[in-house]
C-alpha positions in Angstrom: -17.1 -13.1 -18.8 -15.8 -16.0 -16.5 -17.9 -17.1 -13.6 -16.0 -17.3 -10.4 -16.5 -18.9 -7.0 -16.6 -16.4 -4.0 -16.2 -17.7 -0.4 -16.6 -15.3 2.5 -14.6 -15.5 5.6 -14.6 -12.7 8.3 -16.8 -10.4 6.0 -14.1 -10.5 3.4 -14.7 -12.1 -0.1 -12.3 -14.6 -1.5 -12.1 -15.8 -4.9 -11.2 -19.5 -5.9 -7.9 -19.6 -7.8 -7.6 -23.3 -8.0 -8.9 -26.5 -6.5 -6.6 -29.6 -6.4 -8.0 -32.6 -4.8 -9.8 -31.4 -1.7 -7.5 -28.1 -1.4 -9.1 -24.8 -2.3 -6.5 -21.9 -3.1 -8.2 -18.6 -2.4 -7.3 -14.9 -2.7 -9.1 -11.8 -1.2 -10.7 -9.8 -4.0 -9.6 -6.6 -2.7 -6.1 -7.5 -1.7 -4.2 -10.2 -3.6 -1.5 -10.4 -0.9 -4.3 -11.9 1.5 -4.4 -15.6 0.5 -5.6 -18.8 2.0 -5.8 -22.4 1.6 -8.7 -24.3 2.8 -9.7 -28.1 2.4 -13.3 -29.5 1.8 -14.8 -31.5 4.7 -14.9 -35.0 3.6 -18.5 -35.4 5.2 -19.9 -32.1 4.0 -18.8 -30.6 0.6 -20.2 -27.2 1.7 -17.9 -27.0 4.6 -14.3 -25.6 4.3 -11.8 -26.3 7.0 -8.4 -24.9 7.9 -5.3 -27.0 7.3 -4.6 -29.1 10.4 -0.6 -28.9 10.4 2.4 -27.5 8.8 2.8 -30.8 6.9 -0.7 -30.5 5.4 0.3 -26.9 4.4 3.4 -28.1 2.7 1.7 -30.8 1.0 -1.0 -28.6 -0.4 1.7 -26.1 -1.6 3.5 -28.9 -3.3 0.3 -30.0 -5.2 -0.1 -26.3 -6.5 3.6 -26.0 -7.5 3.5 -29.5 -9.2 0.5 -28.5 -11.1 1.7 -25.2 -12.4 5.1 -26.7 -13.4 3.2 -29.3 -15.5 1.1 -26.5 -17.1 4.1 -24.6 -18.0 5.6 -27.6 -19.7 2.8 -28.1 -21.8 
């Protein structure tokens, strides 16, 4: 069985789907339509921060899509 990382926000557990650079892609363990992207605080690896802007959200999504496309090509 594979070990997974779980993060809790507002009494809901989120499973780590992927980490790319400092961005964590998370999915609610009970509702796979409830997803979020957080980033690791540069000063504290244990602290997760919300994204600061639409541009940062787009950057994180682009990183994810690019990674998935590269995986498909392999």
